[in-house]
C-alpha atoms as one frame of an Amber mdcrd trajectory, in Angstrom:
protein
 168.681  60.902 -12.511 168.019  63.863 -14.786 170.135  66.146 -12.595 172.930
  63.584 -12.372 172.959  63.270 -16.168 173.152  67.070 -16.486 175.999  67.225
 -13.967 177.822  64.493 -15.886 177.456  66.427 -19.156 178.797  69.589 -17.516
 181.771  67.771 -15.993 182.613  66.186 -19.340 182.572  69.609 -20.999 185.229
  70.959 -18.633 187.261  67.729 -18.481 186.986  67.010 -14.756 188.161  63.421
 -15.173 187.780  61.998 -11.670 184.436  63.720 -11.207 183.266  62.394 -14.574
 184.219  58.838 -13.647 182.511  59.189 -10.258 179.306  60.695 -11.642 179.141
  58.094 -14.408 179.500  55.267 -11.871 176.798  56.715  -9.617 174.502  56.997
 -12.633 175.259  53.366 -13.489 174.339  52.358  -9.956 171.027  54.164 -10.224
 170.233  52.776 -13.671 170.963  49.191 -12.730 170.512  46.328 -15.165 173.026
  45.485 -17.874 173.576  49.110 -18.886 174.221  50.225 -15.322 176.490  47.290
 -14.539 178.563  48.015 -17.661 178.967  51.658 -16.592 179.986  50.669 -13.060
 182.484  48.070 -14.300 184.064  50.490 -16.791 184.443  53.187 -14.146 185.911
  50.762 -11.629 188.507  49.663 -14.194 189.462  53.293 -14.817 189.830  54.036
 -11.109 191.949  50.926 -10.496 194.135  51.826 -13.503 194.806  55.193 -11.858
 196.159  53.360  -8.801 193.324  53.753  -6.314 192.909  50.677  -4.126 189.660
  51.300  -2.277 186.883  51.894  -4.769 184.252  52.740  -2.173 186.554  55.240
  -0.427 187.314  56.832  -3.779 183.641  57.194  -4.727 182.640  58.411  -1.254
 185.227  61.186  -1.683 184.534  62.160  -5.302 180.752  61.596  -5.392 179.395
  61.586  -1.837 175.772  61.316  -0.847 174.915  57.848  -2.118 173.990  55.164
   0.368 176.233  52.172  -0.431 173.537  49.635   0.481 170.997  51.095  -1.924
 173.532  51.695  -4.693 174.841  48.126  -4.523 171.341  46.674  -4.620 170.591
  48.588  -7.839 173.542  47.065  -9.702 172.812  43.436  -8.837
C-alpha cells in the first residue's frame, strides 16, 4: 500500500484526474473498512458523473492488476 499511496501522491501533483480516481479507489479497496468503503464510494460517484457506465471496465483500464474477487472482499 505504501507504493500505491506514493503513486497517488505523484498523480495528484501532476493532475492526472482519471488516474487519481482509479488509484484512490484501488487504495480504498485495499484498506477496507469504513475508510476504504468511503473512498470507493466517492470514486465511483466521480466516475459515474463523468458518464462511464461500467465501473469495473473503467477501473480495469485505468488501474489494472487488481483481482476483482480479492478487491471486492476487502471492501465488504
